[in-house]
Structure formats: structure tokens, C-alpha cells
N, C-alpha and C positions, 0 to 999 in steps of 0.2 A: 516720535511720530504721530500724528494727528491724522487719523482716518475716520471720515465720515461716510455712512451708508445711507442712501436715499432712494427713492422710487415710490411707484403708487401703492396704496394698501394692497397687500396681498402679493408684493412681487417678492417677498422674502428676506425682508431688511433684518428682523429679529433673528431668524434662522442663521444668516450669515454673519452678523455681529458675534453670536454665541460660538460659531466654529472658528471666527478668526481669533477671539479672545482665546479659546482653547489651543490654538495651535501656537499662539504666541504666548502661552502661560508661563514659560520661563523667563520673560522679560517681565513679569507680574503688570500685565495690561488693566487699564481701568475701562470697563464696559458700561457705558451710560446711555441715556436717551432723552430726546425731546418731545413735547414739552416735558420739563421735569414735574416731580412731586413734591420738590421741597422748597419753591417758591410759591408765594401768594398767585402770580400771573400763571403759572404753571398749573396749579390745582384749578383754577378758573376756566383754563383751556380744556383741562382732560374732563371737566363737568360740563363743558358746553358740547363737546363730543357726543354726550348721552341725552342731553336735555334739549339742546337746541344751539344752533350758532349764533355767535354774538355779532354786532355789527361789524362790518369789515375793517373800519379804522380803530376799533377797538381789539379787535383780533390781531392785526399788525403790531400795534404797541404792547399787548400783552405778549405775544410771542418776542418780540425783540426784548423787552426788560426780562423776561425768562431767561433768553440766550444770554443776555449780558452777566446776570448772576451765575448762569452756568458756567461761562468761560473763567468768571472771577474765582468761583470758590471750589471748581471741579478740575476744568480744563487745563487751564495754566498752572495750576499748583503740581498736577500729574506730570506734565510735561517738564516743568522745573527740576522735578525729582528723577527726570530720565526716564519715565513710565510711558509706553504707548498709550494713546486714548483712542477708543473705537465708540463712535457715537452712531445710534439709531436716530437717525432723523438730524438735520441741521438747517443752515439757512435756505437751502434749496426747497426744502417743505414748504417753507413761507412762501416762497416765489411762486412755487407750484400751485399751491391752494388758495393763496390771497390775491396773485396778479390776476388782471381781466385778460391778458394776452402776452404775448413775447416781450413786445416793448414796455409794457407796464412792469414785468419781470426785471428787464434790465434796468428801469428807472428805481425799483424797490432796492436792488442789490447795489447801485451808485450810491443810495442814500445811506445804507448801514454797513458797506464794506471797510471803511476805514475804523469801525469800533468793534469788528469781530477778530477772532483767531481764524484765518484762513486755513482750513485743511492741507497737509502735504500730499493726500490723495481723496478725492470724494468719488466713491463707486455710486453710479447711478444704475440702478437694476432695471433693465429693460424688460418690460411684461406687459402682453396685452392686456386692456381692462377684463375681458371676459375671462381669461385666465387667473388674474387676481380675484375677480369677485367669485370664481368658483372655489377658489382655496379658502377665502373668507367664509362661504357658505359652510365648507366641511369643517373649518375650524370653530366656529363659534356660533352663538345664535344673534341673527341679527347684524344689521350696519351700523356704524356711526353717523353721525349728521354730516360728516366730511364725506362720505361714501356714496354720494350719488353718481349715477352714470355720467351725467354731463360733467361733474367736478373732477371724476376721475380722467376722462377724455382730456379734458382741458389741461389737467396736471400733467398727463403724459406727454401732451405735446411740449409744455414748458420744459419739464425733465429731459426730453429729448434734443432741445435747442442750447441746452447748457454746455458749452464749450469753452475750455482754458486748460492750460498746463497739467492743472493738478485734476481735472476731471478724468475718469475712466468710466466708459458705459460698458456694462456686462450683461449679456444675454441671459435673462432670467426667466425664461418659459419653461426650461427643462427641470431636472432635479436638483436638489439643494446640493448635493455633491458637485454637480457640474458647475454650479454658480460658484461654490466655494473655490475649487480647482482654479477656475479662470480668475479669482481675484488673487489667490496665492501666487498664481504666475505673476500676475502683475505687480506685486508687493517684491517679490523677489527680483524681478527686472529694475525696480525703481529704486531699491534699498538692499542692495546685494550683500552690503558689510553687515548691517543690523540683523537682516532675516537670517545671516550665517550663524549668528549666536543661538538661534532657535535649534539648528541642526545639530549644532554641538551640545546643546544642553542634555 
């Protein structure tokens, strides 16, 4: 079972990943995130969030290279071993923050989809930008270079438009417990036999 958790900054991605990992603990899940801290490209992207954005084409290339290494070294080996994988950000983050508009997001996805591991479920956390920014302000000092109001509003529009069988949009402007409860209900609906193992453990 491969789960991706995505949404704008401050939507509660990291909190939900931790809650899902704790709930699925009997299945020995792997909780991970992008950009990674283990590849050259991931490290450069993390640095750019502090010191300044890279040129768009370079960002896209670095995100994709980091993702391919992440898939090869973490995601696919864990899945092959029968362990659930939960990633904090995945390909939809690239679309949301690098695409100019909805059509550009679709073009980017078509460009990369044959090379990636498609999640069994992608949770998109629906959260107003003002709520996300308020949470960021309470949780840490300052914003990253990706967290301008304009970038977050555009990202939210793109996230809202992502629709396919593996997507699940979750209302995320309430409490963390409410977001987790909604995600848990969806996983039970989609994977009743697998999640049943959690209840029996």
C-alpha cells in the first residue's frame, strides 16, 4: 500500500503522515518525505527553500531526479517487502508549485507519469491559504521561499483540480484528529482486508 499526502504548506501533511504511521504501526510502515535529504537534488531543493528559488526548469529537473532516486531506494524496496509506504509530498507537489496553471500541471504529469510509482491513494488536504499560513506562523519563524501568498493560492487551485481514482480530497481546515479520522475511514473503505490486520494486531 503506497499512500501519498499532499496539500499546501500548513495543511497538516506531516501531522497526518505521523498519525497514519502510528495507526499502521503493526504493518511496519515506512514514513518518508520529499524532497529527500539523501540525494544531491533533494539537498539542493531543501537549501533553495531557505536561500532562494532555483530557475523553474532546474527545480523541475531536481524534483524529478530526487523522486526517481526516492522511488528506487526507498519506496519500491519497502513495497516489495510488504511494508506500507506513506510519503509527505509526492508528484502533486511538483505540479502544484512548479506548474503555471491547470493545463501546465496536466502536461507535467503526462511528462513524468510513466517513470513514477503511482500511489494507491493520494490524500489531498484541502485547506484555505489563510489557515495554512496561520498555522505556519504559530509553528515556526518565517516562511520558506515557496510560501508566498500567490504561490500558495496557485498551488491550492492546482491541488483542487487533481482528480483520478487514486485521489481522495480531505477537508483539512479543522483539527488534526478530524483530518486523521477522515483519512482512516477512506483507507478502511479502500483496503478493508489490509487495514483489518491493524485492528487485530
